[in-house]
C-alpha positions in Angstrom: 0.0 0.0 0.0 1.7 3.2 -1.2 -1.1 5.8 -1.0 0.4 7.1 2.3 4.0 6.7 1.2 6.4 3.9 2.0 4.6 2.6 5.0 6.7 -0.5 5.1 9.5 1.7 6.5 7.6 1.6 9.9 8.1 -1.5 12.1 5.8 -3.0 14.8 7.0 -0.7 17.5 6.3 2.4 15.3 2.8 1.2 14.7 2.2 0.6 18.4 3.4 4.1 19.2 1.0 5.4 16.5 -1.9 3.5 18.0 -1.1 5.0 21.5 -0.8 8.4 19.9 -4.1 7.9 18.1 -6.0 6.9 21.2 -4.5 9.9 23.0 -5.7 12.1 20.2 -9.2 10.6 20.3 -9.5 11.2 24.0 -8.1 14.7 23.7 -10.4 15.6 20.8 -13.4 14.3 22.8 -12.7 16.5 25.9 -9.8 18.8 25.9 -11.5 21.8 24.2 -14.7 21.1 26.1 -12.9 21.2 29.5 -12.2 24.9 28.8 -15.8 25.4 27.7 -17.0 23.5 30.8 -15.1 25.8 33.1 -16.4 28.8 31.2 -20.0 27.7 31.7 -19.4 27.3 35.4 -17.9 30.7 35.7 -18.0 33.2 32.8 -14.4 34.5 33.3 -11.6 34.4 30.8 -9.1 34.7 33.7 -10.2 31.4 35.1 -9.4 29.7 31.7 -6.1 31.5 31.6 -5.2 30.3 35.1 -6.1 26.7 34.3 -3.9 26.7 31.2 -1.1 28.6 33.0 -1.1 25.9 35.7 -1.1 23.2 33.1 1.9 24.6 31.2 3.9 25.3 34.4 3.3 21.8 35.8 4.1 20.4 32.3 7.5 22.0 32.2 8.5 21.0 35.7 7.3 17.4 35.2 9.5 17.1 32.1 12.6 17.4 34.2 11.6 14.6 36.6 10.1 12.4 33.8 13.3 12.8 31.9 15.3 11.2 34.8 12.8 8.3 34.9 13.1 7.8 31.1 16.9 8.1 31.2 17.6 5.9 34.2 14.6 3.5 34.5 12.3 2.9 31.5 10.7 5.0 28.8 7.7 2.7 28.5 6.9 3.0 32.2 6.9 6.8 31.8 4.4 6.7 29.0 2.1 4.4 31.0 2.3 6.8 34.0 1.4 9.7 31.7 -1.6 8.1 30.1 -2.8 6.8 33.5 -2.6 10.3 35.1 -4.5 11.7 32.1 -7.3 9.2 32.9 -7.1 10.2 36.5 -7.6 13.8 35.6 -10.9 13.1 33.9 -11.9 10.9 36.8 -11.2 13.9 39.1 -13.3 16.2 37.0 -16.2 13.7 37.1 -16.0 13.4 40.8 -15.8 17.2 41.4 -18.5 18.0 39.0 -19.6 21.7 39.2 -17.1 22.2 42.0 -14.3 21.8 39.5 -14.1 25.6 39.0 -13.0 25.9 42.7 -9.9 23.8 42.0 -8.7 25.2 38.7 -5.0 25.6 39.5 -4.9 22.1 41.0 -6.7 20.5 38.0 -4.5 22.4 35.6 -1.4 21.1 37.4 -2.8 17.5 37.5 -3.3 17.6 33.7 0.1 19.1 33.2 1.8 16.4 35.2 0.1 13.6 33.1 0.9 15.4 29.9 4.5 15.9 30.9 5.1 12.2 31.5 3.3 11.2 28.3 4.9 13.6 25.9 8.4 13.2 27.3 8.2 9.4 26.9 6.4 9.6 23.6 9.0 11.9 22.1 11.9 9.8 23.3 10.3 6.7 21.9 9.5 8.5 18.7 13.2 9.4 18.3 14.4 5.8 19.1 11.8 4.0 17.0 12.1 6.3 13.9 15.1 7.2 11.7 15.8 10.1 9.4 14.6 8.1 6.4 11.1 7.4 7.9 10.5 10.3 10.2 8.5 12.4 7.8 6.3 9.3 7.0 5.7 8.7 10.7 4.8 12.3 11.3 2.5 12.4 8.3 0.6 9.2 9.4 0.5 10.5 13.0 -1.0 13.7 11.7 -3.6 11.8 9.7 -4.6 9.8 12.8 -4.8 13.0 14.9 -6.9 14.6 12.2 -9.4 11.7 11.9 -9.8 11.8 15.7 -10.4 15.5 15.4 -13.0 15.0 12.7 -15.1 12.4 14.5 -14.7 13.0 18.3 -15.6 16.8 18.6 -18.8 16.2 16.6 -19.8 13.3 18.9 -19.0 15.5 21.9 -21.1 18.4 20.6 -24.0 16.1 19.8 -24.0 14.4 23.2 -23.7 17.6 25.1 -26.5 19.4 23.2 -28.9 16.4 23.1 -28.6 15.5 26.7 -28.8 17.7 29.7 -25.7 19.8 29.3 -23.8 18.9 32.5 -24.9 15.3 32.1 -23.6 15.4 28.6 -20.2 16.7 29.8 -20.0 13.8 32.3 -20.7 11.3 29.5 -17.9 12.8 27.4 -15.4 12.9 30.2 -16.2 9.3 31.0 -15.5 8.3 27.4 -12.2 10.1 27.6 -11.4 8.1 30.7 -12.2 4.8 29.0 -10.1 5.7 25.9 -7.1 6.6 28.0 -7.4 3.3 29.9 -7.3 1.5 26.5 -4.1 3.4 25.7 -2.6 2.1 28.9 -3.5 -1.5 27.8 -1.8 -1.0 24.4 1.3 0.4 26.1 1.9 -3.0 27.6 2.5 -4.4 24.1 5.5 -2.1 23.7 8.8 -3.8 24.5 10.4 -2.6 27.8 13.2 -0.1 27.1 15.3 -0.1 30.2 17.8 2.7 30.4 20.9 3.6 32.4 23.5 6.4 32.4 24.0 9.8 33.9 21.2 12.3 33.5 23.1 15.3 32.0 20.2 17.8 31.6 22.2 20.8 32.7 24.9 20.1 30.1 22.3 20.2 27.3 20.5 23.3 28.8 23.8 25.1 28.7 23.9 24.6 24.9 20.8 26.8 24.6 22.9 29.8 25.5 25.8 29.0 23.0 25.1 30.8 19.8 27.4 28.6 17.8 25.5 25.4 18.5 22.6 24.0 16.5 20.6 23.6 19.8 20.7 27.4 20.3 18.6 27.8 17.2 16.3 24.9 18.0 15.7 26.5 21.4 14.7 29.8 19.9 12.5 28.1 17.3 10.7 26.1 20.1 10.1 29.2 22.2 8.5 31.0 19.2 6.4 27.9 18.3 5.3 27.5 21.9 4.2 31.1 22.1 1.7 30.5 19.4 0.6 27.1 20.6 0.1 28.1 24.2 -2.5 30.7 23.3 -4.2 29.3 20.2 -4.6 25.8 21.8 -7.5 27.0 23.8 -8.5 30.6 22.9 -9.9 30.3 19.4 -12.2 27.4 20.2 -13.4 29.1 23.4 -14.1 32.3 21.4 -16.2 30.4 18.9 -18.2 28.9 21.7 -18.6 32.3 23.4 -19.8 33.8 20.0 -22.3 31.0 19.3 -23.2 29.6 22.7 -23.6 26.1 21.2 -21.4 23.1 21.7 -22.6 21.4 18.5 -21.5 24.4 16.5 -18.1 24.3 18.2 -17.9 20.5 17.5 -18.8 21.1 13.9 -16.1 23.8 13.6 -13.5 21.5 15.1 -14.6 18.7 12.7 -14.3 21.0 9.7 -10.8 22.2 10.9 -9.7 18.6 11.4 -11.0 17.7 7.9 -8.7 20.4 6.4 -5.8 19.1 8.5 -6.4 15.6 7.3 -6.0 16.6 3.7 -3.0 18.7 4.5 -1.3 15.9 6.6 -2.0 13.5 3.7 -0.3 15.7 1.2 2.7 16.6 3.4 3.2 13.0 4.6 3.0 11.7 1.1 5.2 14.2 -0.8 7.5 16.0 1.7 11.2 15.9 0.9 14.0 16.9 3.2 15.3 19.4 0.7 12.0 21.2 0.8 11.8 21.7 4.5 13.0 25.3 4.7 10.5 26.5 2.1 7.7 24.4 3.6 8.3 25.8 7.1 8.3 29.4 5.8 5.2 28.9 3.7 3.3 27.3 6.6 4.4 29.9 9.1 3.5 32.9 6.8 0.0 31.5 6.0 -0.6 30.8 9.7 -0.2 34.5 10.2 -2.2 35.6 7.2 -5.3 33.7 8.3 -5.3 35.9 11.5 -5.7 39.1 9.5 -9.5 39.0 9.1 -9.8 39.6 12.9 -8.6 43.1 12.2 -12.0 44.0 10.8 -14.1 42.1 13.3 -14.1 39.3 15.8 -17.1 37.2 14.9 -17.9 33.6 14.2 -16.9 33.8 10.5 -13.5 35.4 11.0 -12.7 33.0 13.8 -13.7 30.0 11.5 -11.5 31.4 8.8 -8.6 31.6 11.3 -9.2 28.1 12.7 -9.8 26.2 9.4 -7.0 28.1 7.6 -4.6 27.3 10.5 -5.6 23.7 10.3 -4.8 23.6 6.6 -1.3 25.2 6.8 -0.2 23.9 10.3 1.0 20.6 8.9 3.0 22.4 6.1 4.8 24.2 8.9 4.9 21.6 11.7 5.8 18.3 10.0 9.2 19.5 8.6 9.9 21.5 11.7 9.5 18.5 14.0 11.6 16.3 11.7 14.4 18.9 11.5 14.5 19.3 15.3 14.8 15.5 15.9 17.4 15.3 13.1 19.5 17.7 15.3 19.1 15.4 18.2 20.3 12.5 16.0 23.1 14.6 14.5 25.8 12.4 15.8 26.5 9.6 18.4 27.1 12.1 21.2 23.8 14.0 20.7 21.9 10.7 20.2 23.2 9.4 23.5 21.7 12.5 25.2 18.3 12.1 23.4 16.3 12.2 26.7 18.0 15.4 27.8 17.5 17.0 24.4 13.8 16.1 24.4 13.5 17.6 27.9 15.2 20.7 26.8 13.0 21.0 23.7 9.8 20.7 25.8 11.1 23.2 28.4 11.7 25.7 25.5 8.2 25.1 24.2 6.7 25.7 27.6 8.6 28.9 28.1 6.8 30.1 24.9 3.5 28.8 26.2 3.9 30.5 29.5 4.8 33.8 27.9 1.7 33.9 25.7 -0.7 32.8 28.4 0.8 35.3 30.9 0.4 38.0 28.2 -3.3 36.8 27.8 -3.9 37.0 31.6 -2.4 40.5 31.7 -4.4 41.6 28.7 -7.7 40.3 29.8 -7.6 41.8 33.3 -6.9 45.3 31.8 -9.1 45.0 28.6 -12.0 42.7 29.3 -13.7 43.7 26.0 -13.6 40.5 23.8 -13.2 42.4 20.6 -9.9 43.9 21.8 -8.4 40.5 22.1 -7.6 40.7 18.3 -4.7 43.1 19.0 -3.2 40.3 21.2 -4.0 37.5 18.8 -2.6 39.3 15.8 1.1 39.5 16.8 0.9 36.0 18.3 -0.4 34.7 15.0 2.8 35.7 13.3 5.3 34.7 16.0 6.0 31.3 14.3 7.9 33.2 11.6 10.6 33.6 14.2 10.7 29.8 14.5 11.4 29.6 10.7 14.1 32.4 11.0 15.8 30.4 13.8 15.6 26.9 12.4 16.9 27.9 8.9 20.3 28.5 10.5 20.7 24.8 10.9 22.4 23.3 7.8 20.9 19.9 8.4 17.7 21.2 6.7 19.5 21.0 3.4 21.1 17.6 3.8 19.4 14.6 2.1 
């Protein structure tokens, strides 16, 4: 089967990791966006949503440091199981707390961040170990396809359930489904071969490279901070604004389905046709278009301009993200020395991402407390919408982009 590219380049371990990633994507697509909407319905306050995400990103960054030690000196597979199990426990906590969840926003955000930290650290290390330069773009493309399919089906199901059932009962049903899917991912993780590890955890040595302008990792660090700044704000704000504008979960679910449909097409094309020598141009094109689709907000913040932004971003995000991810992991695998420190490099990458996320969410909290008018948020969204161009400007300083 060649429609998705040379899929025979992926072995059993790669497919198992894709299944775990796909289940994670299904559960996240079912509930992640709707957790923010749920908190908004409990207390109509953008600052509450900001604090929830700020706690999430802060805990995520701190967890990476400790999860990195576990992955480096014990076992990567155990770390991914812990991460998925904690994600399941987060939704169980929301179910048990019910409408009281809004009183524990920082705690819940931290809980989610710890689970995400263990999962993504282990996932990224396993991704590096299981894939090679010759099949990394194929893996990323297929993973994007799975994520997009989950994003097409799951949000529409969530929207239908929440609107057809009593709203808060509908939310409980969706959070229960997420809990079940995460538990299924835990089961699949037991099929992965144990990857015991040993060696000194040299995180500070790698973090020191982020300050050395002559190193490739210096440029990767800058690119990840810029990328994280966009991701940190857009991951929750656009969907929440669409809900606020429409007041209907089914409309929000339909929007997320449409956006994921566009992403599905884009991931298919990128995964099928991407070449290493095109990475620089692809990252620039995707980064520029991700900014251009924000421009309609200058005239008005309404449902249609937000949909243009969301669907347009879904179309061009894979063009930007797939080659960027592959390039970063190629730097980690640049030579034997860097590959031996792969855990530390993944931790450093995620810390840089979270610095960017924390910066943009902090800016959001500062902005919303001084300018609560929703229409004025466009002047914050506009510069953040173009910040990924800085990621392109940084990553193009790495000559690995041009090596086949």
